[in-house]
N, C-alpha and C positions, 0 to 999 in steps of 0.2 A: 837699276832704272835708268834707260837709257834715255837721252829726252826726242819729243818725237820728228816726227820730217815733216816736208810740206806744212808748214806753221808762216807762209810768209804769204798766202794764198787769204786778202783782204774778208773781210766777213761784212755781214752787211749793218748787224746790229751794232748799237752802241750803249753803252752805261752812261746814267744820269750822276750814279755815282765815283766814274772810276775819271782818270785825268787822261790827257793825253801827250806826248812827245813827238816832237820832231824830229828825224834825223837826217843826217848828210849822209850819203854810203859812196866814199869812194874807192876802190877795188880791182889790183889787175888783175882778176879772176874771170874768168868766162862764163858769158850770158849760158844760164839753163835755155834749154825748150821746155822745160815748168815753172808754169808762172809762180807756182806754191813756192818752188825750191827760189828763183831768182840765177840764182849765180851755183857755178859746179865747185868742184875742188883745184880744175885743170886751172891754168898759165891762159890769162884771154893777151890776143895780139896789141893790146889797148885798151887804157883804164877805162872803167866801167864808172858809169855816178848816177845814183839813185835816192831817190825822197822816200821814207819809210815812218809811214805816222801809225803812234802802237799806242793802243789804249790798256791804263794799266788800272790794278783794280782797285777799292781805296784802302790803306794798312789796317782793316780792321777785316779784312777776308785773306792777310797772305804775315807773311814773313819778314814782316822790311827787312831790304838788302839780298833778298834771293829772287827771281825768279820764277815767277806761279804759270810755269811750262802746261798747256791743259792735256789733260787725260786723255780728250776725245777729239776729235775734230769735227764741225768747225768751233773753234775755240768762243766760250762762255766768256767776255766783256766784264760780267760780273765780278767773277771770280781768277780769272787767267787775265796775262798778258792775254793782246789778241792785235795782230796788225788791221787797222779801218783801212787803210789805205797806201797803195804804191805809185811813184811815178818814174818812167826811164829818163833819164838825165842825158843819156848820151847822145854824145850830136852823132850822125851817120856819115861819114863824109864818104 
């Protein structure tokens, strides 16, 4: 089975048993017009930056060391890795 697409659209709910991780993203990929994708596979003209906060379900409901991809969208933060916030940090010139 392939991993799901469009998983970067933030979900509104979180789970009290989940932990959160903030990640700083730097890429040379082009911005996507689809906010659930954020970046394309094509090279951009300049670096892009973003901050993504991911909710990680407790170890009791997932196999530690593996990403618990959602079986359907939107992600369920109680059982799946789920994006809860995205911020574009790229400065437009």
